[in-house]
C-alpha positions as CSV (number, residue, x, y, z in Angstrom):
1,M,42.9,-60.5,-224.4
2,V,45.2,-58.4,-222.2
3,L,45.0,-54.7,-222.7
4,M,48.0,-52.5,-222.0
5,G,47.3,-49.7,-219.6
6,Q,50.9,-48.7,-218.9
7,P,53.3,-47.8,-220.3
8,E,51.5,-45.2,-222.3
9,V,53.0,-42.4,-224.5
10,Y,51.6,-39.2,-225.9
11,F,53.9,-38.0,-228.6
12,S,53.2,-34.9,-230.8
13,Y,55.2,-34.4,-233.9
14,K,57.5,-31.3,-233.7
15,P,59.7,-30.5,-236.7
16,E,62.5,-29.2,-234.5
17,L,63.0,-32.6,-232.9
18,F,64.1,-34.2,-236.3
19,D,66.7,-33.5,-238.7
20,E,66.5,-33.3,-242.5
21,A,66.5,-37.1,-242.8
22,N,63.6,-37.5,-240.3
23,N,66.0,-38.9,-237.7
24,I,65.4,-37.8,-234.1
25,S,67.9,-35.1,-233.4
26,S,66.9,-34.5,-229.8
27,E,68.9,-36.6,-227.2
28,S,66.0,-36.2,-224.6
29,T,63.5,-37.4,-227.1
30,K,65.6,-40.3,-228.1
31,N,66.0,-41.3,-224.5
32,F,62.3,-40.9,-223.8
33,L,61.3,-43.0,-226.6
34,N,63.9,-45.7,-226.1
35,S,62.7,-45.9,-222.4
36,W,59.2,-46.3,-223.5
37,I,60.1,-49.1,-226.0
38,D,62.1,-51.0,-223.4
39,R,59.0,-50.8,-221.0
40,F,56.7,-52.0,-224.0
41,W,58.9,-55.0,-224.6
42,G,58.8,-55.8,-220.9
43,W,55.0,-55.7,-221.1
44,I,55.0,-58.0,-224.2
45,D,57.3,-60.5,-222.3
46,Q,54.9,-60.6,-219.4
47,T,51.7,-61.1,-221.5
48,V,52.8,-63.2,-224.5
49,E,51.4,-66.7,-224.4
50,P,54.1,-69.4,-224.6
51,R,54.5,-71.0,-227.9
52,T,55.8,-74.3,-229.1
53,L,58.5,-74.4,-231.8
54,T,55.8,-75.8,-234.2
55,Q,53.6,-72.9,-233.6
56,A,56.4,-70.4,-234.1
57,D,57.3,-72.0,-237.4
58,T,53.8,-71.7,-239.0
59,D,53.4,-68.0,-238.6
């Protein structure tokens, strides 16, 4: 098992960062979270075990 050390994120809920529909209203917060998600996907791509088409179909 591979553990993810980086990237890491500490995120505290602050009501002023969200609108009435709970969408992120702060552009800097959106950018920060999108950047983290991109790096997280990169980590997944580097650590995922290759799967055959048959394995992918059985999940």
